N, C-alpha and C positions, 0 to 999 in steps of 0.2 A: 317088705312092704309094711308100712305102718298104718295106723288108723286114719291118717289124713288123706290117703289116696282117693277114697270114695268121694268125699266132699270136694276135693280139687277137680276130680273128673266132672262132677255135676256142675261146678262153677265154670269150668271150661266149656262144657257141652251146651249150656244155656245160651251163651252168645253165639256159638256156632249154629245152633238150630235157628235162632233168631235171624242170623245173617242169611241162612239158606232160605227161610221163609220170605224174607225181604226181597232177595234176588228173584225168587220164583214169582212172587206177586208183581214185582216191577216188570219182569219179562212177559208175564201174562197180559198185563195192561198194554204193553208195547205191541205185542202180537195182535191183540184185538183191535187196537187203533189202526194198525197197518192193514188188517182185513177190511176195516171200514173204508180206508182210503182206496184200497184196491177195488172194492165193490162199487165205490162211487165212480171210479174210472170206467168200470164196465157199463154203468148207466150212461155216462158221458159218450162212450163209444156208440152205444145203441141209439142215443138221441141224435148224434151226428149222422148216423145212417139214415134216420128218418128225415133229417133236414135235407139230405141229398136227394131223397125220393120226392119230396114235395114239389120242387120246381117242375119235375117231369110230369107229375100228376096235374099241376095247374096248367101246364102247356097243353097237355092232352085234352083236358076239359075245355080249355080256352078255344081250341080249334072247333068245337061243336057249339059252344055257348058264348060267342064273342060279346054279347050284350051284357054279360055279368061282370063287367070290368071292376066294379066296386068290390065285389066279393073276392076277385083275384088279387086285388091290391091289399085287402085286409088279410088274406091268407099269407101273401108274400111278406107283409109287414110283421105279422105274428111269427112267421118263420125266422125272419131276420132278428127280431127281438129275442126269441128263444135261443137262437144260435149264438148271440153275443152275450147272453146272460151268464154271469160268472159269480153271482151272489150266493147266498145261503141256499140250502135245499128248499126252504120254504119259498123264497123269491123265485127260484127256478121252477118250482112246481106251479106257481101262479102263471108264469110265462108259458109253460107247457099246457096248462089248462086252456089258455086263449088259443094256442095253436091247434089243439085237438078240436075245439069248438069250430074253428074255421074250416078244418078238414071235413068235419061232419057236415057243415053247410055245403061244402064243395060236392060231397057225395050226394047230398039231397038234390042239388041242381042236376047232377048226372042222372038221377032217376027220371028226369023229364025228357031224356034223349035216348030213345031205344037204340039208335045206331052207336052211340057212345058206349052204352052198357054192353053192347055186343063186340066192341072193339077189342082185339087181342092185346093191344098196348095197354088199354085201360084195365082190362082184366088182370094182366100181368102186374101192373103197378098196384092194383088193389090187393092182389094176393101178397105181393112183396111188402106192402105197407102193413097189412094184417099180420104177417109173419114178424115184422119188425116190432109191432105193438106187443105181440106176445113175448118177444125177447126183452123188451123194455120192462114189461110186467115182472118177468122172472128176475131180471137184474135189480129191480126195485125191491122185490121181496127179499132177495139175498142181502142187499144193502141194509134194509130196515132190520133184518135179523141180526146183522153184525152190530148195528147201532144199539139195538136192544141189549145185546150181550155186553157191549162196552159201557153203556149207561148203567146197567145193573152192577157191573163190577166196580164202577166208580162210586156207586151209592152204598154198597153193602160193606159191613164191617168184616174183616179188618182191612180189606183192600182199599177202602176209601181213605185210610191213613196214608198209604203210599201215593194214591192218586192226588190227594191234597198236597203232599210234600213236593211232588214233581209237577204240579200244575196240569194234570190231565183234565180235559174239559169234556163235558157231555156233548154228543153230536145231535144234530137235528135229523128227524125222520124225513124221508122224501115221500110226502103224501099228496094224493090227488084229492081235491076238495069234493067234487061232485060225483055222486055214484054213477051218473050217466057217462061221465068222462072216463071212468074206470074201464069201460068196455072198449074193446078194439073197434075202430071205425070200420064198418062193413056195410055193404049194400046188398040187400036180398035181390037175387036175380031170378 
């Protein structure tokens, strides 16, 4: 061995370490982006579950409060709009806000009908919808945590270099605007 072995090893090691860092950083960004996509899919699944429950709820209340047709139409329209919404998380959140407001109004109407409030079908639907709202909340928190992790990784040095090179984009949070909307719709019995 001569005196050049040490500097050659260092010259060889620097690009290898740089390549390993680059690969690890890229893989971390891909992994977090995939977590965001998966968690958005979980929200979508829970929202579809809610969309399936709402027509049953509307029909149950409709049997007791037939004169509330305008409300039933608004809730049905809000459900259809939310169901077909495929935009950004912010636009979908706006559609969800309208739907939740309509469901709240539906529950408020149900308060006026003691027979409806005591109906097993109505109570079962109410419990199922409340359970679904809790599941949506959990999925939303999980999604937003993944978005936070991805956005942080995209913004901090040195991973922002890799993110910029490969066009990683920040994701939008799925936020509900109104604090009242954040609560699961429920009726006190």
